C-alpha positions in Angstrom: 23.2 -6.3 5.2 20.2 -4.7 6.9 21.8 -1.2 6.8 22.8 -1.7 3.2 19.2 -2.7 2.2 17.8 0.3 4.1 20.3 2.6 2.4 19.5 1.2 -1.1 15.8 1.2 -0.5 15.1 4.7 0.9 17.8 6.1 3.2 20.0 7.7 0.6 16.9 9.6 -0.6 15.8 10.9 2.8 19.1 11.0 4.7 19.5 14.8 4.5 15.8 15.3 5.5 16.0 13.3 8.7 17.9 15.7 11.0 15.2 18.4 10.4 12.4 16.0 11.5 14.2 14.4 14.3 15.6 17.4 16.2 13.6 19.0 19.0 12.0 22.4 18.8 13.8 25.2 20.6 12.3 26.1 24.0 12.3 29.9 23.6 9.9 30.1 20.6 6.8 32.2 20.8 3.4 30.6 20.3 3.2 31.8 16.7 6.8 30.6 16.0 6.0 27.2 17.5 2.9 26.8 15.5 4.8 27.7 12.3 7.6 25.3 13.2 5.2 22.5 13.8 3.5 23.1 10.4 6.9 23.0 8.7 7.7 19.7 10.6 4.4 18.1 9.4 5.1 19.3 5.9 8.6 17.7 5.9 7.2 14.4 7.2 4.5 14.3 4.6 7.2 14.9 2.0 9.2 11.9 3.3 6.0 9.8 3.3 5.4 10.7 -0.4 9.0 9.9 -1.3 9.0 6.6 0.6 5.7 5.4 -0.8 6.8 6.3 -4.3 10.1 4.5 -3.9 8.4 1.4 -2.4 5.8 1.4 -5.3 8.6 1.6 -7.9 10.5 -1.4 -6.3 7.2 -3.4 -6.2 6.5 -2.6 -9.9 10.1 -3.7 -10.8 9.7 -7.0 -8.9 12.2 -6.0 -6.3 10.0 -6.8 -3.3 12.7 -7.1 -0.7 14.0 -3.7 -1.5 10.5 -2.2 -1.2 10.1 -3.2 2.4 12.4 -0.6 4.2 10.9 2.2 2.1 7.3 1.1 2.9 8.2 0.8 6.6 9.5 4.4 6.6 6.3 5.5 5.0 4.3 3.7 7.7 6.3 5.1 10.6 6.0 8.7 9.4 2.3 8.2 8.6 1.7 7.1 12.1 3.6 10.2 13.4 1.6 12.6 11.2 -1.9 11.0 11.1 -2.2 8.6 14.2 -2.2 4.9 14.3 -5.8 4.3 13.1 -5.9 6.9 10.3 -7.0 6.0 6.7 -3.8 7.6 5.6 -1.9 4.5 6.8 -3.7 2.1 4.4 -1.5 2.8 1.3 1.7 2.0 3.3 0.0 -1.2 4.8 -1.0 -2.3 1.3 2.6 -1.7 0.0 4.0 -3.7 2.8 1.6 -6.5 2.2 2.4 -6.6 -1.5 6.2 -6.5 -0.8 5.9 -9.4 1.7 3.8 -11.5 -0.7 6.6 -10.9 -3.2 9.1 -12.5 -0.9 6.7 -15.3 0.0 6.2 -14.2 3.6 2.4 -14.6 3.6 2.1 -14.4 7.4 3.6 -10.8 7.5 1.5 -9.9 4.4 -1.6 -11.1 6.2 -0.7 -9.1 9.3 -0.4 -5.8 7.4 -3.6 -6.5 5.3 -5.5 -7.2 8.5 -4.4 -3.8 9.8 -5.5 -2.1 6.6 -8.8 -3.9 6.5 -9.6 -3.0 10.1 -9.0 0.7 9.4 -11.1 0.6 6.2 -14.0 -1.1 8.1 -13.8 1.5 10.8 -14.0 4.4 8.3 -17.5 4.5 6.7 -16.5 7.2 4.2 -13.5 5.4 2.8 -13.3 5.9 -1.0 -14.2 3.1 -3.4 -10.8 3.4 -5.0 -9.0 2.5 -1.7 -11.4 -0.3 -0.9 -10.8 -1.7 -4.4 -7.1 -1.8 -3.7 -7.6 -3.5 -0.4 -9.9 -6.2 -1.9 -7.4 -6.8 -4.7 -4.6 -7.3 -2.2 -6.8 -9.7 -0.2 -7.6 -11.6 -3.4 -3.9 -11.9 -4.2 -3.1 -13.1 -0.7 -5.9 -15.7 -0.8 -4.7 -16.9 -4.2 -1.1 -17.2 -2.8 -2.5 -19.2 0.1 -4.3 -21.6 -2.4 -7.8 -20.4 -1.4 -9.0 -19.7 -4.9 -12.7 -19.4 -4.1 -12.0 -16.8 -1.5 -9.6 -15.0 -3.9 -12.4 -14.9 -6.5 -14.8 -13.4 -3.9 -12.3 -10.6 -3.0 -11.5 -9.9 -6.7 -15.2 -9.7 -7.5 -15.5 -7.0 -4.8 -12.4 -5.3 -6.2 -13.9 -5.2 -9.7 -17.3 -3.9 -8.4 -15.7 -1.1 -6.4 -13.2 -0.1 -9.2 -15.9 -0.1 -11.8 -18.3 1.9 -9.6 -15.5 4.5 -9.0 -13.7 4.6 -12.4 -16.1 2.8 -14.9 -16.4 -0.7 -16.4 -13.8 0.1 -19.1 -11.3 1.8 -16.9 -7.6 0.7 -16.6 -8.1 0.6 -12.8 -10.8 -2.1 -13.2 -8.7 -4.2 -15.7 -6.3 -5.3 -13.0 -9.1 -7.1 -11.1 -10.2 -8.8 -14.3 -6.6 -9.9 -15.0 -6.0 -11.4 -11.6 -9.4 -13.2 -11.8 -8.5 -14.5 -15.3 -5.3 -16.0 -13.8 -7.2 -17.9 -11.2 -9.7 -19.3 -13.8 -6.7 -20.2 -15.9 -5.2 -22.1 -12.9 -8.5 -23.9 -12.4 -8.4 -24.9 -16.1 -11.6 -23.0 -16.9 -10.2 -21.7 -20.1 -13.3 -20.3 -21.7 -13.9 -17.9 -18.7 -10.1 -17.1 -18.4 -9.8 -16.3 -22.1 -13.0 -14.1 -22.0 -11.5 -12.1 -19.1 -8.1 -11.8 -20.7 -9.8 -10.5 -23.9 -11.7 -8.0 -21.7 -8.4 -6.8 -20.2 
């Protein structure tokens, strides 16, 4: 079952690419040849990361969260190989994994991946507002799933602030934060606020 899930999620897309990134470099290469070979290796790995992230994102959007997990894990593994374990480039894969695990109601795993993403963002002062916005949105959704609605509203307020600062108040990127916030007010039976936010979306 595990192999079948992996195959459906991502493996059939990257199967032919894996031998090229898993084989060792020949010993007899010149310095220039070795440098070129390493550049090609990194290029191939980045291509796999892009494919895996795209595939995981599509599964998440389709509501197929379990199928998204193997693809997101591949994206994370190759991101670590290319960029190192504390690089900002790992955050998109961590956020995908968190969202996928929330979708299968494994909040403990989701929290683990979000903590990793949050630590990297906090350690990177020049992190973009767009990426910080995505992180806060995920933190808000996790808090909501855990039943901590006030904490969820706090995180979503940060999401909206960062998204609007980056993309503008009327941007489609900002509307997602308003929508999730409206859902929480709806759940709290604060219908006037919820309806106002839904209208804004």
